[in-house]
C-alpha positions as CSV (number, residue, x, y, z in Angstrom):
1,M,119.2,68.4,102.8
2,K,121.6,72.3,103.0
3,A,120.3,73.0,99.2
4,S,116.8,72.6,99.9
5,L,117.4,74.6,103.6
6,E,119.2,77.6,101.5
7,K,116.6,77.8,98.7
8,S,113.7,77.7,101.7
9,S,115.9,80.6,103.8
10,D,116.2,82.5,100.1
11,R,112.7,82.5,99.3
12,L,111.7,83.3,103.4
13,L,114.3,86.5,102.3
14,D,112.4,87.0,99.7
15,N,108.5,87.4,101.0
16,T,109.9,89.6,103.5
17,K,111.4,91.8,101.1
18,I,107.6,92.1,99.7
19,K,106.3,92.3,102.5
20,G,108.3,95.0,103.6
21,F,107.8,96.8,100.7
22,W,103.7,96.9,101.0
23,E,104.2,98.0,104.2
24,R,106.3,100.8,103.4
25,I,103.6,101.5,100.3
26,H,100.8,101.6,103.1
27,I,102.5,103.5,105.5
28,V,103.1,106.1,102.8
29,K,99.5,105.7,101.9
30,N,98.4,107.0,105.1
31,I,99.9,109.5,105.2
32,F,99.1,111.4,101.8
33,Y,95.7,110.4,103.4
34,I,96.3,112.3,106.7
35,I,97.5,115.6,104.9
36,H,94.9,115.3,102.8
37,A,91.8,115.2,105.3
38,D,94.2,117.9,107.2
39,F,94.1,119.4,104.2
40,K,90.5,120.0,103.6
41,S,89.6,120.1,107.0
42,F,92.1,123.5,106.9
43,S,89.8,125.0,103.5
44,Y,87.1,124.4,105.1
45,L,88.0,126.6,108.2
46,Y,89.3,129.2,105.8
47,S,86.1,129.5,103.8
48,L,84.0,129.4,106.9
49,L,86.4,132.5,108.1
50,E,86.2,134.4,104.9
51,K,82.5,134.8,105.3
C-alpha cells in the first residue's frame, strides 16, 4: 500500500512539474507577444511622425 502511495505521489509531482513548465512557457510567450505588439504600435507612431 505504501509503495503504491509513493508511486502516485511521484507521478503527481511529475505532473505538477510538467504543468509548471508549460505555465512558464505560456508566460514567456505572452511577454514576447506584448513586446511585439508594443514594438508594432511604436513603429506605426514613428512612421506617422516621419511624415
